C-alpha positions in Angstrom: 68.8 -4.1 -51.7 70.3 -6.6 -49.3 73.6 -4.8 -49.4 72.0 -1.4 -48.6 70.2 -2.9 -45.6 73.5 -4.4 -44.4 75.2 -1.0 -44.8 72.3 0.7 -42.9 72.7 -1.9 -40.1 76.4 -1.3 -40.0 75.9 2.4 -39.9 73.4 2.0 -37.1 75.8 -0.2 -35.2 78.6 2.4 -35.6 76.2 5.1 -34.4 75.4 3.1 -31.3 79.2 2.7 -30.7 79.7 6.5 -31.1 76.9 7.2 -28.6 78.3 4.7 -26.2 81.8 6.1 -26.4 80.5 9.6 -25.9 78.6 8.6 -22.8 81.8 7.0 -21.5 83.5 10.3 -22.0 85.6 9.9 -25.1 86.1 13.0 -27.3 84.9 12.9 -31.0 88.5 12.9 -32.1 89.3 9.8 -29.9 86.2 8.1 -31.1 87.3 8.6 -34.7 90.6 6.9 -33.8 88.8 4.1 -31.9 86.4 3.3 -34.7 89.4 2.5 -36.9 90.4 -0.3 -34.6 88.9 -3.7 -35.0 88.6 -4.9 -31.4 86.4 -2.6 -29.3 85.8 -5.2 -26.5 89.0 -4.3 -24.7 88.2 -0.6 -25.0 84.8 -1.2 -23.4 86.5 -3.3 -20.6 88.9 -0.4 -19.8 85.9 2.0 -19.8 83.9 -0.3 -17.6 86.8 -0.4 -15.0 87.1 3.4 -15.1 83.3 3.7 -14.5 83.5 1.2 -11.7 86.3 3.2 -10.1 84.2 6.4 -10.4 81.3 4.6 -8.8 83.4 3.5 -5.9 84.7 7.1 -5.4 81.1 8.4 -5.5 80.0 5.8 -2.9 82.8 7.0 -0.6 81.7 10.6 -1.1 78.1 9.6 -0.4 79.1 8.0 2.8 81.0 11.1 3.9 78.0 13.3 3.1 75.7 10.9 5.1 78.1 11.1 8.1 78.1 14.9 7.9 74.3 15.0 7.7 74.1 12.6 10.7 76.5 14.6 12.7 74.6 17.8 12.0 71.3 16.2 12.9 72.6 14.8 16.2 74.7 17.8 17.3 73.3 21.2 18.3 75.6 24.1 17.6 74.7 25.9 20.8 76.0 23.2 23.1 79.5 22.2 24.1 80.4 18.5 23.8 83.4 16.8 25.3 85.0 13.6 24.0 87.7 11.6 25.7 90.8 10.8 23.8 93.4 8.2 24.9 96.4 10.0 23.6 96.9 13.7 23.2 99.9 15.2 21.7 99.9 19.0 22.4 102.5 21.5 21.3 104.1 23.6 24.0 103.0 27.2 23.9 106.0 29.6 23.3 106.9 31.8 26.3 106.7 35.0 24.3 103.1 34.3 23.1 
């Protein structure tokens, strides 16, 4: 009986690992290979770094979107706005244009 409870707990723990790996984005085939390995801590550390990189990228995208919203809120499309630039590098228009 104690052995069957331990097996159930082990199965439950493996199920938890499978769910965690799937949420991270691993395929079923990859998970099968990962479960054979003994040390999953390093795999989770790598996954954590990947997720952190994705979060950083999403934060950048969020800031870009917020800037666009702010610009659209503050700028009317039926008005002309001028802004002064210190350096302008213009190309010469061809004579046969």
